[in-house]
Every structure is written in C-alpha cells, then in structure tokens.
KOLDO-360059 format. One record per residue (C-alpha): residue number from 1; residue in one letter; chain; z, y, x. Coordinates in nm, 4 decimals. Layout:
<sites>
num, residuo, cadena, up, north, east
NUM, A, A, Z, Y, X
...
</sites>
This chain:
<sites>
num, residuo, cadena, up, north, east
1, M, A, 2.9342, -4.4286, 10.5094
2, R, A, 2.8401, -4.0640, 10.5418
3, K, A, 2.4851, -4.1602, 10.6371
4, R, A, 2.4558, -4.3753, 10.3211
5, I, A, 2.5837, -4.0996, 10.0854
6, L, A, 2.3398, -3.8325, 10.2006
7, P, A, 2.0234, -4.0273, 10.1014
8, I, A, 2.1793, -4.1083, 9.7621
9, L, A, 2.2589, -3.7414, 9.6966
10, L, A, 1.9094, -3.6456, 9.8052
11, V, A, 1.7587, -3.8940, 9.5595
12, I, A, 1.9778, -3.7605, 9.2754
13, L, A, 1.8754, -3.4010, 9.3514
14, L, A, 1.5078, -3.4978, 9.3563
15, V, A, 1.5444, -3.6754, 9.0200
16, M, A, 1.7197, -3.3709, 8.8674
17, L, A, 1.4500, -3.1371, 9.0017
18, A, A, 1.1781, -3.3544, 8.8526
19, A, A, 1.3568, -3.3612, 8.5142
20, Y, A, 1.4029, -2.9827, 8.5212
21, L, A, 1.0342, -2.9292, 8.5856
22, W, A, 0.9345, -3.1861, 8.3201
23, L, A, 1.1715, -3.0873, 8.0361
24, G, A, 1.2029, -2.7140, 8.0990
25, A, A, 1.4992, -2.4879, 8.1605
26, D, A, 1.6013, -2.4564, 7.7928
27, F, A, 1.6913, -2.8274, 7.7778
28, F, A, 1.9881, -2.7711, 8.0102
29, K, A, 2.1309, -2.4652, 7.8294
30, P, A, 2.4388, -2.5208, 7.6089
31, P, A, 2.3579, -2.5311, 7.2323
32, V, A, 2.3951, -2.1943, 7.0526
33, E, A, 2.5325, -2.1762, 6.6986
34, P, A, 2.2921, -1.9874, 6.4655
35, T, A, 2.4058, -1.6380, 6.3650
36, V, A, 2.4751, -1.6151, 5.9939
37, I, A, 2.3055, -1.3016, 5.8609
38, P, A, 2.3926, -1.2038, 5.5064
39, S, A, 2.0865, -1.2071, 5.2859
40, P, A, 2.0039, -0.8598, 5.1575
41, V, A, 1.9487, -0.8093, 4.7883
42, P, A, 1.5764, -0.8781, 4.7450
43, T, A, 1.3802, -0.5781, 4.6224
44, T, A, 1.0255, -0.6188, 4.5067
45, I, A, 0.8201, -0.3094, 4.5778
46, S, A, 0.6682, -0.1957, 4.2510
47, A, A, 0.3083, -0.3025, 4.2236
48, H, A, 0.2681, -0.2508, 3.8496
49, A, A, 0.1821, 0.0571, 3.6520
50, P, A, 0.4675, 0.2168, 3.4576
51, E, A, 0.4789, 0.1554, 3.0846
52, V, A, 0.5637, 0.4822, 2.9129
53, I, A, 0.6141, 0.5578, 2.5460
54, P, A, 0.3296, 0.7837, 2.4270
55, L, A, 0.4242, 1.1139, 2.2683
56, G, A, 0.1360, 1.1862, 2.0323
57, N, A, 0.0475, 1.5396, 1.9289
58, D, A, 0.3336, 1.7623, 1.8212
59, P, A, 0.3905, 2.1404, 1.8303
60, L, A, 0.7110, 2.0826, 2.0305
61, K, A, 0.4948, 1.9915, 2.3291
62, K, A, 0.4336, 2.3649, 2.3714
63, S, A, 0.8058, 2.4173, 2.4298
64, I, A, 0.8055, 2.1499, 2.7012
65, L, A, 0.5038, 2.3051, 2.8740
66, A, A, 0.6534, 2.6548, 2.8498
67, A, A, 0.9666, 2.5302, 3.0291
68, G, A, 0.7471, 2.3814, 3.3025
69, D, A, 0.5534, 2.7062, 3.3334
70, Y, A, 0.8814, 2.8939, 3.3826
71, L, A, 0.9787, 2.6616, 3.6694
72, V, A, 0.6373, 2.6818, 3.8361
73, R, A, 0.6169, 3.0601, 3.7994
74, H, A, 0.9521, 3.1095, 3.9735
75, Q, A, 0.9064, 2.8468, 4.2461
76, L, A, 0.9054, 2.9841, 4.6011
77, A, A, 0.6383, 2.9007, 4.8566
78, N, A, 0.8747, 2.6591, 5.0364
79, G, A, 0.9287, 2.4577, 4.7170
80, E, A, 1.2648, 2.6098, 4.6186
81, L, A, 1.3207, 2.6170, 4.2418
82, P, A, 1.4946, 2.8958, 4.0466
83, Y, A, 1.8584, 2.7949, 4.0117
84, Q, A, 2.0018, 3.0725, 3.7991
85, V, A, 1.9070, 3.4247, 3.6949
86, N, A, 2.0550, 3.6831, 3.4607
87, I, A, 1.7732, 3.8046, 3.2358
88, L, A, 1.9421, 4.1427, 3.1773
89, T, A, 2.0191, 4.2319, 3.5405
90, N, A, 1.7827, 4.0011, 3.7374
91, D, A, 2.0880, 3.8960, 3.9395
92, R, A, 2.0398, 3.5554, 4.1044
93, S, A, 2.3732, 3.5330, 4.2859
94, S, A, 2.5260, 3.1879, 4.2539
95, T, A, 2.6295, 2.8805, 4.4488
96, P, A, 2.3447, 2.6387, 4.3799
97, S, A, 2.4143, 2.2759, 4.2982
98, Y, A, 2.1632, 2.0385, 4.4523
99, I, A, 2.2334, 1.7960, 4.1686
100, R, A, 2.1034, 2.0491, 3.9157
101, L, A, 1.8153, 2.1526, 4.1404
102, M, A, 1.7063, 1.7912, 4.1820
103, G, A, 1.7256, 1.7652, 3.8039
104, G, A, 1.4798, 2.0537, 3.7877
105, V, A, 1.2384, 1.8546, 4.0053
106, S, A, 1.2754, 1.5635, 3.7629
107, A, A, 1.1895, 1.7981, 3.4748
108, L, A, 0.8678, 1.9093, 3.6480
109, Y, A, 0.7475, 1.5499, 3.6691
110, T, A, 0.8288, 1.4989, 3.3006
111, V, A, 0.6259, 1.8093, 3.2110
112, C, A, 0.3450, 1.6717, 3.4288
113, R, A, 0.3417, 1.3504, 3.2252
114, V, A, 0.3596, 1.5333, 2.8917
115, A, A, 0.0885, 1.7858, 2.9839
116, E, A, -0.1246, 1.5356, 3.1747
117, D, A, -0.1757, 1.8179, 3.4228
118, S, A, -0.1349, 1.7633, 3.7980
119, L, A, -0.0313, 2.1275, 3.8441
120, Y, A, 0.3244, 2.0356, 3.7490
121, C, A, 0.3278, 1.7226, 3.9672
122, E, A, 0.2099, 1.9282, 4.2642
123, A, A, 0.4939, 2.1747, 4.2030
124, G, A, 0.7319, 1.8794, 4.1756
125, D, A, 0.6102, 1.7408, 4.5079
126, R, A, 0.6643, 2.0762, 4.6804
127, A, A, 1.0170, 2.0892, 4.5419
128, L, A, 1.0913, 1.7270, 4.6266
129, E, A, 0.9809, 1.7768, 4.9863
130, H, A, 1.2135, 2.0764, 5.0004
131, Y, A, 1.5199, 1.8865, 4.8702
132, L, A, 1.4678, 1.5403, 5.0222
133, P, A, 1.6292, 1.6455, 5.3541
134, N, A, 1.9578, 1.6643, 5.1603
135, L, A, 1.9591, 1.2852, 5.1377
136, L, A, 2.2213, 1.1650, 5.3836
137, Y, A, 2.2230, 0.8321, 5.5692
138, D, A, 2.5191, 0.7118, 5.7757
139, E, A, 2.5404, 0.3330, 5.8175
140, E, A, 2.8796, 0.3550, 5.9880
141, R, A, 3.0448, 0.5311, 5.6929
142, F, A, 2.8722, 0.4215, 5.3742
143, K, A, 2.5957, 0.2029, 5.2363
144, G, A, 2.2520, 0.3319, 5.1457
145, S, A, 2.2011, 0.7050, 5.1089
146, C, A, 2.3521, 0.9855, 4.9028
147, L, A, 2.2574, 1.3365, 4.7974
148, Y, A, 2.4760, 1.5779, 4.9926
149, S, A, 2.5743, 1.8672, 4.7653
150, N, A, 2.8475, 2.1273, 4.7993
151, G, A, 3.0361, 1.9446, 5.0738
152, A, A, 3.0386, 1.5935, 4.9267
153, C, A, 2.8255, 1.3051, 4.8026
154, P, A, 2.8717, 1.2974, 4.4238
155, L, A, 2.7669, 0.9874, 4.2325
156, G, A, 2.5554, 1.2035, 4.0037
157, G, A, 2.3523, 1.3233, 4.3013
158, A, A, 2.2329, 0.9709, 4.3763
159, A, A, 2.1643, 0.9104, 4.0059
160, V, A, 1.9558, 1.2252, 3.9546
161, S, A, 1.7609, 1.1576, 4.2758
162, I, A, 1.6666, 0.8120, 4.1447
163, D, A, 1.5777, 0.9712, 3.8110
164, T, A, 1.3457, 1.2156, 3.9897
165, I, A, 1.1635, 0.9387, 4.1771
166, Y, A, 1.1423, 0.7409, 3.8525
167, K, A, 0.9979, 1.0360, 3.6573
168, R, A, 0.7411, 1.0922, 3.9326
169, W, A, 0.6470, 0.7239, 3.9134
170, Q, A, 0.6101, 0.7550, 3.5358
171, A, A, 0.3847, 1.0581, 3.5739
172, T, A, 0.1687, 0.9365, 3.8637
173, G, A, 0.2171, 0.5600, 3.8992
174, N, A, 0.2779, 0.6300, 4.2677
175, I, A, 0.5860, 0.5731, 4.4845
176, L, A, 0.4435, 0.7387, 4.7977
177, L, A, 0.4860, 1.1066, 4.8804
178, H, A, 0.2141, 1.1443, 5.1437
179, D, A, 0.3183, 0.8572, 5.3747
180, H, A, 0.6858, 0.8609, 5.2675
181, D, A, 0.8044, 0.5625, 5.0610
182, L, A, 1.0109, 0.7090, 4.7771
183, L, A, 1.0986, 0.3687, 4.6351
184, T, A, 1.2835, 0.2866, 4.9570
185, D, A, 1.4810, 0.6071, 4.9045
186, A, A, 1.5547, 0.5069, 4.5459
187, V, A, 1.6778, 0.1619, 4.6487
188, D, A, 1.8997, 0.3113, 4.9197
189, L, A, 2.0441, 0.5522, 4.6631
190, G, A, 2.1048, 0.2515, 4.4382
191, Y, A, 2.2994, 0.0774, 4.7153
192, F, A, 2.5176, 0.3877, 4.7416
193, I, A, 2.5831, 0.3791, 4.3662
194, I, A, 2.6808, 0.0119, 4.3849
195, S, A, 2.9097, 0.0819, 4.6800
196, M, A, 3.0974, 0.3279, 4.4580
197, R, A, 3.1909, 0.0599, 4.2042
198, K, A, 3.5597, 0.0320, 4.1208
199, P, A, 3.7209, -0.3139, 4.0991
200, E, A, 3.7869, -0.2632, 3.7270
201, G, A, 3.4194, -0.1967, 3.6578
202, G, A, 3.3496, 0.1765, 3.6643
203, F, A, 3.2591, 0.4080, 3.9515
204, Y, A, 3.4285, 0.6405, 4.1922
205, H, A, 3.2564, 0.9728, 4.1312
206, S, A, 3.2619, 1.1425, 4.4705
207, F, A, 3.2475, 1.0405, 4.8351
208, D, A, 3.3487, 1.2532, 5.1329
209, P, A, 3.1078, 1.1648, 5.4169
210, H, A, 3.3006, 1.3630, 5.6782
211, F, A, 3.5201, 1.2078, 5.9478
212, G, A, 3.5652, 0.8397, 5.8613
213, G, A, 3.4161, 0.8681, 5.5138
214, T, A, 3.6224, 0.7987, 5.2029
215, V, A, 3.5985, 0.8104, 4.8258
216, N, A, 3.7786, 1.0825, 4.6335
217, P, A, 3.9727, 0.8880, 4.3670
218, G, A, 4.0849, 1.2067, 4.1931
219, Y, A, 3.7378, 1.3447, 4.1206
220, F, A, 3.5939, 1.2685, 3.7763
221, D, A, 3.2794, 1.3801, 3.5948
222, P, A, 3.2394, 1.2549, 3.2354
223, T, A, 2.8615, 1.2178, 3.2740
224, F, A, 2.8460, 1.0157, 3.5957
225, N, A, 2.9178, 0.6643, 3.4651
226, G, A, 2.6370, 0.6866, 3.2117
227, E, A, 2.3928, 0.8541, 3.4493
228, G, A, 2.4698, 0.5970, 3.7196
229, T, A, 2.4020, 0.3135, 3.4738
230, A, A, 2.0727, 0.4686, 3.3647
231, A, A, 1.9689, 0.5032, 3.7298
232, L, A, 2.0355, 0.1325, 3.7907
233, L, A, 1.8131, 0.0484, 3.4933
234, Q, A, 1.5401, 0.2763, 3.6259
235, L, A, 1.5566, 0.0833, 3.9532
236, Y, A, 1.5287, -0.2398, 3.7563
237, E, A, 1.2162, -0.1127, 3.5832
238, M, A, 1.0551, 0.0084, 3.9046
239, T, A, 1.1328, -0.3016, 4.1122
240, G, A, 1.1664, -0.5867, 3.8646
241, N, A, 1.4790, -0.6930, 4.0546
242, E, A, 1.7358, -0.8310, 3.8076
243, F, A, 2.0202, -0.7434, 4.0429
244, W, A, 2.0028, -0.3862, 3.9159
245, L, A, 2.0037, -0.4995, 3.5518
246, E, A, 2.3104, -0.7180, 3.6161
247, Q, A, 2.4968, -0.4305, 3.7791
248, A, A, 2.4053, -0.1992, 3.4905
249, R, A, 2.5325, -0.4572, 3.2396
250, E, A, 2.8672, -0.4812, 3.4170
251, V, A, 2.9180, -0.1045, 3.4126
252, D, A, 2.8050, -0.0864, 3.0502
253, E, A, 3.0692, -0.3438, 2.9523
254, F, A, 3.3312, -0.1289, 3.1230
255, M, A, 3.2183, 0.1838, 2.9348
256, L, A, 3.2107, 0.0041, 2.5991
257, A, A, 3.5843, -0.0568, 2.6353
258, G, A, 3.6527, 0.3133, 2.6868
259, A, A, 3.6784, 0.6175, 2.4627
260, V, A, 3.3643, 0.7362, 2.2862
261, T, A, 3.2248, 1.0702, 2.4083
262, E, A, 2.9070, 1.2720, 2.3509
263, D, A, 2.7573, 1.1056, 2.6569
264, A, A, 2.3852, 1.1730, 2.7013
265, G, A, 2.3732, 0.9578, 3.0169
266, H, A, 2.5183, 0.6495, 2.8482
267, S, A, 2.2960, 0.7108, 2.5452
268, H, A, 1.9913, 0.7170, 2.7730
269, A, A, 2.1098, 0.3944, 2.9366
270, L, A, 2.1351, 0.2311, 2.5940
271, A, A, 1.7751, 0.3344, 2.5180
272, L, A, 1.6675, 0.1776, 2.8482
273, F, A, 1.8587, -0.1421, 2.7674
274, A, A, 1.6774, -0.1581, 2.4333
275, R, A, 1.3354, -0.1139, 2.5949
276, L, A, 1.3820, -0.3236, 2.9092
277, D, A, 1.6232, -0.5917, 2.7865
278, E, A, 1.8107, -0.5748, 2.4564
279, L, A, 2.1027, -0.4119, 2.2813
280, N, A, 2.3893, -0.6455, 2.2024
281, R, A, 2.6176, -0.6026, 1.9024
282, D, A, 2.8750, -0.3993, 2.0965
283, D, A, 2.6040, -0.1696, 2.2356
284, K, A, 2.4775, -0.0955, 1.8852
285, A, A, 2.8249, -0.0246, 1.7515
286, Y, A, 2.9089, 0.2048, 2.0427
287, A, A, 2.5766, 0.3905, 2.0135
288, R, A, 2.6466, 0.4495, 1.6446
289, Q, A, 2.9883, 0.5928, 1.7330
290, I, A, 2.8344, 0.8328, 1.9877
291, A, A, 2.5863, 0.9544, 1.7271
292, D, A, 2.8581, 0.9935, 1.4615
293, L, A, 3.0755, 1.1935, 1.7027
294, I, A, 2.7912, 1.4341, 1.7864
295, I, A, 2.6978, 1.4802, 1.4212
296, A, A, 3.0614, 1.5331, 1.3174
297, G, A, 3.0895, 1.8159, 1.5693
298, Q, A, 2.7677, 1.9823, 1.4607
299, V, A, 2.9312, 2.2934, 1.3141
300, R, A, 3.1151, 2.3487, 1.6402
301, S, A, 2.8041, 2.2702, 1.8475
302, L, A, 2.5881, 2.5201, 1.6610
303, N, A, 2.8277, 2.8097, 1.7051
304, S, A, 2.6427, 3.1074, 1.8554
305, A, A, 2.8912, 3.1178, 2.1434
306, N, A, 2.8049, 2.7642, 2.2526
307, S, A, 2.5698, 2.6992, 2.5403
308, S, A, 2.2091, 2.5991, 2.5015
309, A, A, 2.2427, 2.3432, 2.7817
310, S, A, 2.5253, 2.1516, 2.6123
311, T, A, 2.3362, 2.1538, 2.2809
312, A, A, 2.0188, 2.0320, 2.4542
313, A, A, 2.2284, 1.7476, 2.6002
314, K, A, 2.3179, 1.6474, 2.2424
315, I, A, 1.9453, 1.6296, 2.1650
316, E, A, 1.9093, 1.3985, 2.4672
317, A, A, 2.1879, 1.1764, 2.3378
318, L, A, 2.0734, 1.1571, 1.9747
319, A, A, 1.7059, 1.1075, 2.0665
320, S, A, 1.8017, 0.8290, 2.3085
321, I, A, 2.0079, 0.6549, 2.0423
322, A, A, 1.7281, 0.6969, 1.7888
323, Q, A, 1.4909, 0.5336, 2.0379
324, A, A, 1.7348, 0.2494, 2.1010
325, F, A, 1.7756, 0.1847, 1.7269
326, S, A, 1.4022, 0.2024, 1.6595
327, L, A, 1.3313, -0.0467, 1.9385
328, S, A, 1.6093, -0.2747, 1.8058
329, D, A, 1.5010, -0.2561, 1.4396
330, E, A, 1.8219, -0.0776, 1.3435
331, D, A, 1.8428, 0.2081, 1.0925
332, H, A, 1.7470, 0.5339, 1.2628
333, D, A, 1.5889, 0.7553, 0.9954
334, S, A, 1.9046, 0.9588, 0.9352
335, L, A, 1.9129, 1.0735, 1.2974
336, D, A, 1.5805, 1.2565, 1.2741
337, H, A, 1.7149, 1.5339, 1.0520
338, E, A, 2.0184, 1.5843, 1.2772
339, I, A, 1.8015, 1.6084, 1.5898
340, K, A, 1.5773, 1.8694, 1.4231
341, T, A, 1.8828, 2.0847, 1.3485
342, F, A, 1.9847, 2.0903, 1.7156
343, V, A, 1.6240, 2.1492, 1.8248
344, T, A, 1.5991, 2.4549, 1.5984
345, F, A, 1.9212, 2.5956, 1.7458
346, V, A, 1.8034, 2.5618, 2.1075
347, Q, A, 1.4447, 2.6656, 2.0360
348, A, A, 1.5736, 3.0062, 1.9237
349, R, A, 1.6912, 3.0659, 2.2826
350, Q, A, 1.3746, 2.9759, 2.4667
351, L, A, 1.2106, 3.3052, 2.5534
352, P, A, 1.0278, 3.4855, 2.4021
353, A, A, 1.2521, 3.3646, 2.1147
354, N, A, 1.5755, 3.5626, 2.1272
355, D, A, 1.8311, 3.4870, 1.8568
356, C, A, 2.0887, 3.7057, 2.0322
357, N, A, 1.8676, 4.0165, 1.9981
358, F, A, 1.8916, 4.1108, 2.3649
359, D, A, 1.7033, 4.4320, 2.4397
360, L, A, 1.4237, 4.2883, 2.6533
361, G, A, 1.1078, 4.4672, 2.7592
362, N, A, 0.7665, 4.3034, 2.7757
363, D, A, 0.7929, 4.2700, 3.1546
364, V, A, 1.1211, 4.0798, 3.1278
365, I, A, 0.9844, 3.8525, 2.8570
366, G, A, 0.6714, 3.7922, 3.0665
367, N, A, 0.8779, 3.7066, 3.3738
368, Y, A, 1.1197, 3.4699, 3.2032
369, K, A, 0.9063, 3.3263, 2.9227
370, G, A, 0.9797, 2.9550, 2.8760
371, G, A, 1.3280, 2.9809, 3.0240
372, L, A, 1.6339, 2.8923, 2.8204
373, F, A, 1.9173, 3.1469, 2.8248
374, G, A, 2.2722, 3.0181, 2.7909
375, S, A, 2.4236, 3.1969, 2.4903
376, C, A, 2.4828, 3.5417, 2.3411
377, D, A, 2.7729, 3.5760, 2.5863
378, D, A, 2.5780, 3.4285, 2.8775
379, P, A, 2.2300, 3.5818, 2.9264
380, T, A, 2.1494, 3.3594, 3.2247
381, I, A, 1.8819, 3.0969, 3.2636
382, R, A, 2.0153, 2.8054, 3.4661
383, I, A, 1.8009, 2.5161, 3.5756
384, D, A, 2.0076, 2.2399, 3.4172
385, G, A, 1.9573, 2.3978, 3.0747
386, V, A, 1.5811, 2.3860, 3.1274
387, Q, A, 1.6058, 2.0235, 3.2455
388, R, A, 1.8153, 1.9165, 2.9446
389, W, A, 1.5703, 2.0848, 2.7073
390, V, A, 1.2692, 1.9133, 2.8636
391, N, A, 1.4457, 1.5751, 2.8638
392, G, A, 1.5717, 1.6078, 2.5070
393, L, A, 1.2384, 1.7126, 2.3584
394, T, A, 1.0484, 1.4424, 2.5482
395, L, A, 1.2875, 1.1700, 2.4333
396, Y, A, 1.2611, 1.3020, 2.0772
397, L, A, 0.8798, 1.3031, 2.0767
398, E, A, 0.8800, 0.9499, 2.2209
399, Y, A, 1.1116, 0.8451, 1.9403
400, K, A, 0.8881, 1.0050, 1.6754
401, N, A, 0.5902, 0.8119, 1.8060
402, L, A, 0.7892, 0.4851, 1.8075
403, A, A, 0.9061, 0.5462, 1.4511
404, A, A, 0.5527, 0.6286, 1.3346
405, E, A, 0.4236, 0.2980, 1.4719
406, K, A, 0.6823, 0.0902, 1.2834
</sites>
C-alpha cells in the first residue's frame, strides 16, 4: 500500500509544480480586498489669465502709488516690511503680527497691478519669500497649512495668505515663485480654513498647533468670518473648483443670519459673489444694511480721534458693496458721495498731508512720505493702515470704472 501511495503523491506534486510554473505565483495567493482611499477634493491648477476690473485714470492712483513707495522705501534687504514706526520719535518697538505683515505683501502686489510697474511686484516677492517660512504644515495635527503668528494659527492668517497669493496672481498672472507653486500653498491654506468650520456654519477663529493641536473656542475676531469667505471665493476664481464656491455659500448663509456689522471682509466677499456668481435677495438686503450702518455712524467715524486704518476699512466695505450693486444692477449712486467723504478724511493723514499739524521737518516727511499715520493721538504708521488704504482706494477706483461703463 505504501509503495502505491508514493507514486501517486509524486504525480500530484509534479502536476502542482507544472501548474505553478504555467499560471504564476500570484494565482495561488489569497485574494486581497482593495483599499478604499477617500477621493481628495479635485483642484484644477489655474491655467487661465485673471480677469481684473480696470481702474481707468484717476488722481487717487497717486495715493496708491505713494503708499507702495513708502513700503518699498522701508523694506529691508532680507524682504522684511516696516511694521510700525512713530513718525515723531522714529521708535519702531512693537510686537509684529505676521497677519498684518502678510497683508502688507498683498498691498504691494495690488500697487504693482495699479502702477503696472514690476518694481512693486519684485518687492512683494522679496517679502513673500521672507514670510512664507511661517506657513506651518503638520499632517498629524491639522489639515492643510496655516500661518503661524504670535503663538497660534489664526483663521485670518490663512485668509490673508490666500489673499496675497491671489493679488500676486492678479498682478502677474503667475502662480509660481521661482520654482515654488504658490497655488498649492493657497489650496492647503484653504483646507485649513475648511477644517475650522463649526457644525452650525461659521468658523473657529484660532488653532493651537502645539502638543496635540486643538481649536480655541473662546477666541473671536469680528473680521475673520468675512475674510475667510472671501479667501474661499478667491480660491474658486483661481482654480475653477466649485467646491470652494459651495463652502463660501454655506458660510455666507450663516453670516446672513447674524447681526449686521461694519464688516469689510464680508462686504468684499459679497462683491466677489456678484462678480463670480450672483447676489441673491438676502445678500443684497444684508449688503444694504452694512452700508446703512457705516453711513449712519459717519459722524463718529470722522472724529479726529478715530484711526485712519478703521476709516480706510469703511472705504473697503462701502466700495465693495458699491461694486456688488453695480454688478447686480442695483442702485449704487448714493454710495459714491459717502465713499468720497471717507476718502477725504483718510487722505488728510497720508504724508505729506498732515491734518493734525504735527511739527515735522523735511527729512521726516521725506522718510515717511506715503505712509498713513493713525490719528492725532497716535502718530504711528502701521502696516495694516497702509494695506487698508491701498485696498479701499483700489476697490473704489474699480467701482468707478464699472459705474462709468453702465
């Protein structure tokens, strides 16, 4: 019996060997279930030229260029921009905010577009290279990337970084800084913004990236919801990916249900909705309420003790709403007079103008010409005031050109 079994086993082994050689080793491996990989949100790299609203010729362009000249004149060789300086003492002591400094970079690219002069774009690139290392990536703790500023990752840091890349794209049509893909940075910053969404529709406003990483539910900045929404719309324009538009719409719906404030960021978002998509009935009503609130507080806003930066932000808001109404065929003529009133107030504080009658020598005026000092009680030029002024005037001149074409 044993002698009969051995030949049978030998035959079976020979057959199996022949099958192994014929069919290959993979045939005998157990089947493997495919790994389900979540599909990332598709992002189309921008291949189209930006469509910008022309500004036409206007004397206010000189004020925009003067602000850019101030920034370029005070830029250090490593790209660092002037954060804050007291024009009476030359004291620069402060704790810089990288959010405001990145906003200054954004302003340089806007001046570059207005002036059609690469000098300002080159200064912007030097500054952007200097501040880009503050973008923080940590896949284990949060999605995308954030702008690390003063010990945290504020929502506004991601928004202003996207705005800077967007303004550079508007000025140059380019999303590459040397061989660095800035649009990838912008998309990663967008993912961070989306990760900060609250279940009820708004945003958490600050994230602590230390230790395990957690949001700070108690931190609130009244500008961040609007600025975050505008940044999502800028991503939509650069990429053509409707995901960003959908996210912006959801946040907008949340804000429309809230209290009305003098929100320049939300106003800018509404102008972008009007240009890239449309304004719905609720958007128009809310925009009108923002404008009415700003105009109703005009006496308070134009008090000599009030800051130039906050007044320039009102120009941003009103000019954005005027743009949105013009693009939507809504009444906008009444806003022009109100904007001019705020412009006149701020223009009187852009050196060499000096409505506070500070005793300034020619050297001081030459050094700080184009800068915007805060108020008669605050003789300091801070970079966010310069940024707000550049943004507000540019939005206003765009609006004037839109209105003239109607």
